[in-house]
N, C-alpha and C positions, 0 to 999 in steps of 0.2 A: 504494500500500500504506500509506503513512504520511507523516508530516512529521518531519524531523530538524532539530535545532538544537544549536549548541554555541558555547562561548566559552572561550578560554584566559585564565587569570587569575581573580582573585576578583571576583565580581559579585553584586549583590543578586538573590537567587532570585526575588523578585517580578517583576523585569524579565524574567527568562527565562520565567516563567509567562505573562506578558503576550504575549511573542513567540510562544509555543506556542499560545496561545489564538487569535491572529490566523490560525493555520493549522489550526484545529480541524476544518474540513471535510475535511481530508486523512485524518483518522482519528479516529473517535469511540468506538472500542471500548475503548481503554486509553491512559493517558498516564503518563509517568514522567519524573522528573528525577533524575540521579545525578551524583556528583562525585568527583573525586580531589583531591589537595592542590593541583593546578595547572589543573584543567579541570572544566567543567560541561557535560554533554550532556543534551539533552531529546528526548522522543519522543512523538508521537501515533500511535496504531496503528489501521489498518483491517485487521481480522483476516481472513485468507484461508486461510493455511496454518498448521498447528499452533495452531488457534484458542484453545485453553485454556492455551497456554504464553506468558506475557508476561514476557520477561526482558531486553528492551531498555530503556535502554542496558545493555550487558553490561560489568561491571567484573571484571577479573581482576588482582588485585594493584594495581599502579600503572598498568595499561593499561585503556583503555576503548574500546568498539566500539559503533557504531550504524549502521544502514543503512535505506535506503528502496528498495523494489523487490521483485523475485522472482529467486531463483537456481534455475533450472529443473533443474539437474543436481546439487543439493546432496546428494541421497540417493546418487547414484553416487559422488560425491567421498568420502562417508563410507566406502563400501566400498573404493574404490580406494586410499585412503591410511590405512585402518584408523583413522579418527578417532573419538575419544571425544566424539561430538557427536550431537545429535538435531534441532537446528533450524538454520536458515540462518545466523543470527548466530554460533552456535557453530562452524559450519563455517568461516565467515570468520575467526574468531579463531584456530582451530586451524591453518588454512592460513597465516595471517600469522606465527604462531610458527614454522612449518616453512620457509616460503619467503621471508618478508619482502615487499617490494613486488612481487615476481614472482607472488605468490599470485593476483593479479587475473586473470592470463592463464588460470587454471584454471576461471574462472567462465563459465557460460553463462546469461545472463539480462539483465535490465534493472535498473540499480542506481545509487545514489549512496551511497557508503560514507565514513564518517569514523572514523579511528582515532587515539587518543592513546597514543603510546608514546615518552615523553620529549619528543616534539614532535607537532604536528598533521600528519596525512596525510589527504588527500581523494582519492577515486577516482570516476570516472564511466564508464559503459558505452560500448561502441564507437560506438553511434548517438547517444547523448545523450537516451535516452528518459526518464530521471529527472533533473530539474534539480538543480543544486547551485551555490549562490552563496556568495561568501566575501569577506572583507576581508583586507588584508595585516597587520592587527593581531590576527588570531586569532578572528574570528567566522565561522560558516558557518550556512547554513539552506537548506531546500528552497524557500523563497520569499523574494523581496527584502523584502517587507513586514515580515518578522520581524527583519530587520537594520536597517531604517530608524529604529526608536526609539533606536538607539545611534549614529546618524549624522546629520550635517547634509546635507540634500539639495542637490545641485548638478548641473545638467544637463551631460551629457557630449556635447560638440559633435562629437567624432569619431564617437561612436556614432550621433548624429543623421544624419550623412552616410551611414553604413552602413544605417540604417533607411530613409532615402529610396531608397537603391539596392535593398535586399533585404527590405523590409517588417519588418525586425528589426535590432537591434544584432547584431554578430557577436562570438562569444566570442573573447577573454576580456572584451570590453567589455559593459557594460550601459548603459542610458540614464542611470544615476547615476554620476557621477564617484567613483571610489574603491570602488565595489562591483563585483565581478567575477563572471563565470560560468565555471566550469571547462569547457573545451572537451571535446567527446565524445572518448573514447579517451585521456584524459589523467589524470594525477594531480598533486597539489600537495604538496610537502614544504617549502615556503618559496619554491620556484620551480615553474612549470608545466612538466611533463615529459610526453612522449608515451609511452604503453605499448602503443598499438595504432594502426595505420593500415591502410586497405584497400590491397591491392596487386593488381597485374595480372600474372599469370604464365600466359600462354596455353597451353592444352592442345589441341593440334591433332588429338588422337585422337577428340574427341567428334564424333559424327555426329547428324544431325537426329533419327533415330528414338530412339536411346538417350538423347539429351539431353532429349527430352520426358518420357520415363519417369523419368529421374533427378530432374528438376525437380518432377514431380508427387509423387514419393516424398519429396523434401526438404520440399515445402510441406505435405504431409500430416503428416509428423513434426513440423513446426513448429507446426501447429495442435494436434496432440495434446499436445505438451508445454505449450502455453498453456492447456490445459484443467485444468492442475494446480491443486489447491486443494480445500478442503473446503466450497466454496460453489458455487452455480449460476453458470454462465457463459453469457451471451447473445451476440448479434451485432448490430452495426449493419448496416443494409441500405439502401443508397442507390438501388438499381435498376441500378447499373453492374455490369460483369462481375467486378470485383475483389472487392467485398464479397459479391456473390452466390456466387462460388466459395468464399470462406472459409466462408460460412454453409452451403453445400451439403456441404463436407467435414466440418464440425462435425456436421451432421445425420445423417451416417453413423454417428456415435458414440452419439448420444442425441437425443431430441427437444429442440429448443431454442426459445427466445424470440428474435424479431427485432424491430428497432425502426427506424422510418423517420419522416422529417419532410417536410412539404410546405407549399404556400402557396396557399390557396384564391383563385381569381381570377387567378392568374399561371401559366398553363399552360406557358409557356416555361421556367419554373424548376422546376415540380413533377414529380418522378419517382416519386411514390407508386404510380402504376399499374404501373410496371415492378417495383418492390419487391414489390408484392402478387403479381405473376406468379411471381416466384421463390419467395416464401413458400409459395404454394399448391403449387408444384412439389416443394419439399423437405419440405412438411408441418410448417412451423414454426408456433408460436403467435405470430401477428404483431400488432404494435401500431403505430398511426400517430398523429402529432400534427400539428396545424396551427399554423403560425407567422405572426403578423400584425404589421402596422406598430405596433400598440399594444404588443405583446410586445417588439418591438425597442427602442422608446424607454423603456418601463418598466424594462427590465433593463439599460439601457446602463451606468449607473454600477456596477452589480454586476459586470458583465463586465469593465470596466476594473479594478476592484479585484482580480479573480481573475487577470487578465493579468499584473499586477505591473509591466510596462513595455509601451509600445505595440508591438503586433505586428499589422501591417496586412493580415491575412487576414480578410476580412469573415465567413467561415464560422465564426469563433469564436462568433458570436452565435447562429445557429440550433443550433450544436453544444451550447452551454450550455443552451439551452431544451430540446433533446431529452434531454439528460442528466437534467434535472429530472424527467422523466417515465419514467425507467428504474428499476424497483424491484429492481435487482440490484447486486452489488458488483463484478462483472467483466464486461466485454464485449470482443469481438474486432472489429477494424476492418481495412479493406483498403488502408491507406496503404503506399506503397512500390513497388507493381507498375508504375506508369507510369514511374517513374524507372529501375527495373531493366531494363525491357523496352521502353523508348522508346515509351510510349503517347501522349504529347502530340503533337498535330499539328505544333506549332512545332519539334519535334525534326527533322522531315522537312525543314523549311525550312533549318535550320542544316546538316543533312547535305549539302545541295546545294552548299555552299561548299567541301567537301573536294575535289571533282573539277572545280570551276569553274576555267577558265583564261581570262584576258584579257590580251592583249599590251600594252594601253595603260593599265594600272592607275595609274601615276603621274600621267598626264594626267587621268584620271577623278578621282583623289583631289584634285588641284588644282581641278578644276571644282566638285566638291562643296563644297570649303571656301570657294569664292567665292560659292556659292549655298546657304547653310545653311538648313535647315528644322528645326523643333523636333518632329521625329517619330522614332520608333524605327527605322523603315526607313532613314532618312537616316544615322543613326549606324551601323547594321549595315553598310551598304555602304561608309561611310567607313573602318571598321575593315578591311574586306576589301581595299579598294584600297590601304590603308596597310600591309598585311601585319601587322596586329595580331590578337590573339586575338578572334575574332568572338563565340563563345559565352561569355557571362559570367553564366550562371545563367538557368534557365527563368523565374524570378520577378523578374528585373531590371526595375525600374520607372523611377526617375529614373536616367538615365545621367550620367556625370561632368560633361558640359557643362551639363546641366540642374541638377545639384547646385550647381555653381559659380554658376549664374545665380540660383537661388532663395535660396541662402544667402550669396552674396557673400563677405565677409570671414570669415564663420563656417564656410565650406566646408573640408572635409578631403578628401584623395585617398583613395578607397576601395581597399583592397588586395584585388584579386580574384586576383592571380597565385598566391597560396598554394594556390588550389584548382584550378590548371591543371597537369595531369600529362603532357600530350603523348601520350595514349592513344587518339587518334581519337575515335570516338563514345563510348567509355567515359569520356572526359572529362566528357560530359554527366552520366553517372551519378555519377561521383565528386563533381563540383561540386555537384550537387543533393542528394546524400546529406549533404554537409557544411552546405549553406546552406538550401535550400528545405525539405528534410525535417528536418534537425537543428535549425534555428533557428525554423521556423514550424510545420510540420505536427505534429511530435512535441510541441511546446509546446501546440498546440491540444488534442491528446489528453490530455496530462497536466493542464494547467491548467483546462480547461473540465470535464473529467470528475471530476478530484479535487476541484474546487470543489463537486461534488455527491456526494462520497464514493464515487466509482466509479473502478476501475482499468481503463484501456483498454490492450489489448495488440494488437500489429501483427505477424501471422505472416509477412508478406512480408519484414519486416525482421528476419530471422533470420541470424545470422552464417554458418551453414553454407550457407544458400541464397545469400546475397550473395557469399560467397567463390567459390561454384561459378559464379555468373553472371560474375564478373570473370575466370574462367578460360576462358570460351568464345571461340572465334573470332568475329570481327565478323559474318561472313556467317551463322553459325549463330544467334547472338543476334538478329540482324536488327533489325526495327523494327515499329512499330504493334502491339506486344504480341502478336505472332502465336502465340508459345509458350503464353502464358496462355490465349488464346482456343481453341487446340487442346485444351488440358486441360479447359477449361470446357465444351466441347461434350459431354463425358461426364457432366456434373453439373448443368447449368442449361439453361433453355429457349434454343433457338437464337435467338429474338428478342432475348434479352439479350446473347448473344455478338456478334451482328451490329449492335447499336446503335452509333450514332456516339457517340464520347467526349463526355461532358458533365460539367463541373466542378460542385463543390458551391457553386452560386451561388444568390442570392436577390435580390429587387428593392430593394436598399439605396439605390441612387442615386435611383430613382423616389421612394422615401419621403423621402429627404433633401430633394429638390427640392420635393415637395408641402408639406413643413413649413418651407420656407425656411431649412433648417438650414445650408446652405453658407455663410451669412453669418458663422457662428461662426469660420470660418477667418480672415476679415478682422478680426473683432472682437478675437479673442485676439491676433492678430499686432500690432494697434495698441497692445496693452499690453506685449507682449514684444519687439517689433521684431526678431524672429529672422530673418524672411523678407523677401524683396524683394516689396513689396506690389503693384507693377505687374505682376510675373510671376504672382503669385497671382490677380490679377484676370483675366489672360489665360487662365489655366488654368480658372478657374471659368466664364468666358464661353464658351470652346470646349466645355467639358463632356465628355460621354461620347463624342463623336466621336473624340477623341484621348486624353483624359486620365482615363478612368474610374477606373483604379487609382491614378493620381496624386491624384485628388480624395479617394478614400477614405483614402489615406496621410496627406494633410494634415488631413483632418477628424478622423480618429482621434487624431493627434498633438495637435491643438488641444484636443480634449476632455480628453486626458490632462494637458496642461499646465495647463489651467484647473482641473482637479481637484487636481493635486499641487503647483503652484507659484504659483497666483494666489489 
């Protein structure tokens, strides 16, 4: 929806104008800077709702309010609490005056909110859909780049270990020491405090038949509320069952535009045929773009700029290119379904450890430790034999032993235990909502689409739907996304429903090798001396057989360091 920025204390307005300009792509319809005696807030707007009303930042006496996102239930809140308000920001201000920090629990939406009321308060939605960065001396912004002009850049080595493990730093860390990101479901009032967390309270009364009906109803309601606004809403369409189902539900409300991307000459990666099949079935006005090696390298620096910090999901690059070709302000996407309904094949592998029993685990643990191998499978079995937590995120890349090896004295222990709840297979969902979705996938949707002045919304990640899923018995929730597929059978071609799961992948490693780009990893490291060069060479030599994601993680970080620190 927009970019927000603020600073506590007196500051040159020109500097704030510069920081807002760095985030211009997040909102080109309106901009404003307002101040009180102790604070200055700035705002760039992408107008979607109440298009002709531009009142942010909102100043009420000595208080000031600004927010980025959408509050889907703001009209209901006006009625429920008899508020003298017409816009989302006025609702936020009215609720703040009525409830204080508890106001945030009334909101249904995606948001990053800043309030100045004697001191600075920051709030972020349950999932972390809208980013919010801050410093402990009173600066906040939607993007890190807006804070950097006020800061001396220094690499955060703890965040680097997290990045190697999980493709991103983990909140509250960022890759820059002294710049923090507010964790999802938290607020900041001088300290980081949690206002929301997902909980599991099983409701054993749910049966298969009424469960499917309820989830379809919740998903349909979620899609409908995300059609809110005074602008046209389109849909991303990958060719998989999740985006196809979202687009199909949308098309029941209105004729829609759908958007897909593919790769000529790389049939193993190209899903446009399946996207077109769904588009024809639902009658959408369908658009396709082709992504090439030239596009990849030409746009690399621009994508790094929009990322703000390294996030090692290669799909950021085609997502950014697709967004450039979408002539709308809002699109819906299918993120979240795999994590809620255990759609990844690797979940099945981890499920197998729950019932596994071996009487000689201690002996097997000692045997493994005497015969170490630098592969994920070795580490997974070591954890099992050692009675440690086996599942540590679907996107875990470098495990701790590898982090220690590649970083040596620069390595930090990565704290995964904060994401472990002891909920059986629901641990997979909780962990991945916090890490894979919260730190990676939602940042792709925000950063790559807002870089092109588009707001992306994700209906599967609706708090009512997610809370319902967390209440299901394990045998009802099941695995392999069976519930989603049952619902989809009513809406999309059966060929789409029965397709094997395929990720949003493209031939990045082939292109890097063709252009001899992997040498950048060694070249940059010889200047920074951050990594163990011998291990880097081993990873590069072995390549995709074992280390495809490792290579991408190292390459992206090397390009980032070269851009920002060398």
